[in-house]
C-alpha positions in Angstrom: -46.0 -65.3 52.0 -47.3 -64.8 55.3 -46.1 -62.5 58.2 -43.5 -64.9 58.9 -42.1 -65.7 55.8 -42.0 -61.8 55.6 -39.8 -61.5 58.4 -37.6 -64.9 57.0 -37.2 -63.2 53.5 -35.6 -60.2 55.4 -33.3 -62.3 57.0 -31.6 -64.0 54.6 -31.6 -60.3 52.8 -29.4 -59.5 55.7 -27.3 -62.5 55.9 -26.5 -62.2 51.9 -27.0 -58.6 51.6 -25.3 -57.9 48.1 -27.1 -57.5 44.7 -25.9 -60.9 43.4 -27.8 -62.6 46.4 -31.2 -60.3 45.7 -31.0 -61.1 41.5 -31.1 -64.6 42.5 -33.9 -64.3 44.7 -35.6 -61.4 43.2 -39.4 -63.0 43.2 -38.9 -63.7 47.0 -38.4 -59.8 47.5 -41.6 -59.0 44.8 -43.2 -61.6 47.0 -42.7 -59.9 50.5 -43.3 -56.4 48.7 -46.2 -57.7 47.8 -47.1 -59.1 51.3 -46.1 -55.5 52.9 -47.9 -53.2 50.3 -50.9 -55.4 51.0 -51.0 -55.0 54.6 -50.3 -51.8 54.4 -53.5 -51.7 52.3 -55.4 -52.9 54.9 -53.8 -50.4 57.7 -54.5 -47.5 55.3 -58.5 -49.0 55.0 -58.6 -49.6 58.8 -57.8 -46.0 59.7 -60.1 -44.3 57.1 -62.4 -45.7 58.5 -61.9 -45.0 61.9 -60.8 -41.3 61.9 -62.5 -38.9 59.7 -59.3 -36.5 59.7 -57.0 -39.2 58.1 -55.6 -38.6 54.7 -56.0 -41.9 52.8 -52.6 -42.9 51.3 -51.8 -45.5 48.2 -49.8 -48.2 49.6 -46.9 -47.7 46.7 -46.2 -43.9 47.3 -46.2 -44.4 50.8 -43.4 -47.7 50.9 -39.3 -46.7 50.9 -37.4 -47.6 48.9 -35.2 -50.8 50.3 -31.6 -49.7 48.8 -29.7 -47.6 50.9 -28.4 -44.5 49.4 -24.3 -45.6 49.0 -23.7 -42.5 47.4 -23.2 -40.5 50.6 -23.4 -43.4 52.9 -20.8 -45.9 51.4 -20.3 -47.5 54.4 -23.9 -48.8 54.9 -25.0 -52.3 53.0 -26.3 -52.5 49.6 -30.0 -53.2 51.2 -32.0 -52.2 54.1 -33.0 -54.6 56.8 -36.5 -53.5 56.7 -39.4 -52.7 54.7 -41.2 -49.0 56.4 -43.5 -46.8 54.7 -45.1 -43.3 55.6 -49.0 -43.5 55.9 -51.1 -40.2 56.7 -48.7 -38.2 54.1 -50.2 -34.9 53.6 -48.6 -31.4 53.0 -47.0 -30.2 56.3 -48.4 -33.0 58.2 -46.4 -34.6 61.2 -44.9 -38.4 59.8 -46.6 -41.6 60.6 -44.4 -44.0 60.0 -44.1 -48.1 60.4 -41.3 -50.0 60.2 -40.6 -54.1 60.2 -37.3 -55.1 60.1 -34.8 -57.9 61.3 -33.7 -55.9 64.5 -36.6 -53.8 65.1 -39.6 -53.0 64.4 -41.9 -49.9 65.6 -44.6 -47.7 64.6 -43.6 -43.7 65.0 -44.7 -40.3 64.6 -43.7 -36.3 64.3 -40.5 -35.2 62.7 -37.4 -36.5 62.3 -34.6 -33.8 61.4 -37.3 -31.5 60.0 -36.0 -27.9 57.8 -34.4 -25.4 59.8 -37.3 -23.1 59.1 -39.7 -25.8 60.3 -37.5 -26.7 63.4 -37.5 -22.8 64.3 -41.5 -22.7 63.8 -42.3 -25.8 66.3 -39.9 -24.3 69.0 -41.3 -21.1 68.6 -45.0 -23.0 69.5 -43.4 -24.7 72.3 -42.4 -21.6 73.4 -45.4 -20.0 74.0 -47.4 -23.2 74.0 -44.9 -25.5 76.3 -47.6 -26.4 78.6 -49.9 -27.8 76.1 -47.0 -30.0 74.6 -45.9 -31.0 77.9 -49.6 -31.9 79.1 -49.6 -33.9 75.9 -46.4 -35.8 76.3 -46.9 -36.7 80.2 -50.8 -38.1 79.4 -50.7 -41.1 81.3 -51.9 -43.5 78.2 -49.4 -41.6 75.8 -46.5 -42.2 78.2 -47.0 -45.9 78.5 -47.1 -46.0 74.9 -44.4 -44.3 74.2 -41.9 -43.3 77.5 -41.0 -39.7 76.2 -39.8 -37.6 73.1 -36.8 -39.7 71.3 -33.3 -37.7 72.1 -31.9 -38.0 68.4 -29.0 -35.6 68.4 -30.0 -32.8 70.6 -28.1 -29.8 71.4 -25.4 -29.5 74.2 -26.5 -25.8 75.0 -29.4 -24.0 73.7 -30.9 -23.2 70.6 -30.1 -19.4 69.7 -32.6 -16.7 70.9 -33.6 -19.1 74.4 -32.4 -18.9 78.0 -30.6 -22.2 79.7 -33.1 -21.5 82.6 -36.1 -21.6 79.7 -39.1 -23.5 81.4 -39.0 -25.7 78.4 -35.8 -25.8 77.8 -35.4 -29.5 77.8 -38.1 -29.7 75.1 -36.1 -26.5 72.8 -33.4 -28.6 72.6 -34.8 -31.2 70.2 -33.7 -31.2 66.2 -36.1 -34.1 66.4 -39.8 -34.7 67.6 -40.4 -38.4 67.6 -42.0 -40.5 70.2 -42.0 -44.5 68.9 -43.7 -48.1 69.9 -41.6 -50.8 69.5 -43.2 -54.1 68.6 -42.0 -58.2 68.5 -42.3 -60.1 65.7 -44.7 -62.0 67.4 -47.1 -58.6 68.0 -46.4 -57.6 64.5 -47.7 -61.3 63.4 -50.7 -61.4 65.5 -54.4 -61.5 63.6 -54.6 -58.1 66.2 -52.0 -56.3 65.2 -53.8 -54.1 62.6 -56.1 -53.0 65.5 -52.9 -52.3 67.6 -51.5 -49.7 64.6 -55.4 -47.7 65.2 -54.6 -47.7 68.9 -50.9 -45.9 68.5 -52.4 -43.5 65.8 -55.2 -42.6 67.7 -53.2 -41.5 71.3 -50.5 -39.5 68.7 -53.4 -37.7 67.0 -52.6 -34.6 69.4 -48.9 -35.1 69.7 -48.8 -34.7 65.9 -51.5 -32.4 65.5 -49.2 -30.4 67.8 -46.4 -30.4 65.4 -48.5 -29.7 61.9 -50.3 -26.7 63.5 -46.9 -25.7 64.7 -44.9 -25.5 61.2 -48.6 -24.5 59.5 -50.0 -21.7 62.0 -46.4 -19.9 63.7 
């Protein structure tokens, strides 16, 4: 199976989303998963070779389940319409997520809905070193790749202990600290996509390091 067939399987899964269909196409699922795992291994090797601080991550431990958790979200379909994984996994490390799906494919980094304690630490670091964080976010190459922080359910008021007139109130309102770069299927399936992943990882390094340092040191 190649990249095109991988996406084709996801299209069919999304259209026929049921346990019965999956049971009848279990071999196709395993082939798609095998392709994704091998691709993750290749990405992991490329990142190890390029970045000394990269944390080697086993593909099988990096990949996320394709089943939706319907216990808490019964409205969701049985299966996800994507494969995803979190590489560079280490304690307190900001996430580095690769998501390949029918509706969207992207690479994202940062903290998605961190714990209240982690969020408190991140806000404390922004309070004291917001200028550094803004400089990272406003770096031309960074903005060109990711645009701005994703507003995932930001506060409508202000966090407790901070003023509306705080110079970095726009950053303090976030409940998640995530940047993301989307890709078309054609880009994902291109021969140079792994090199693009390496470039994205490199551009995210300062951003993820700032968040990690906040969680560890504050």
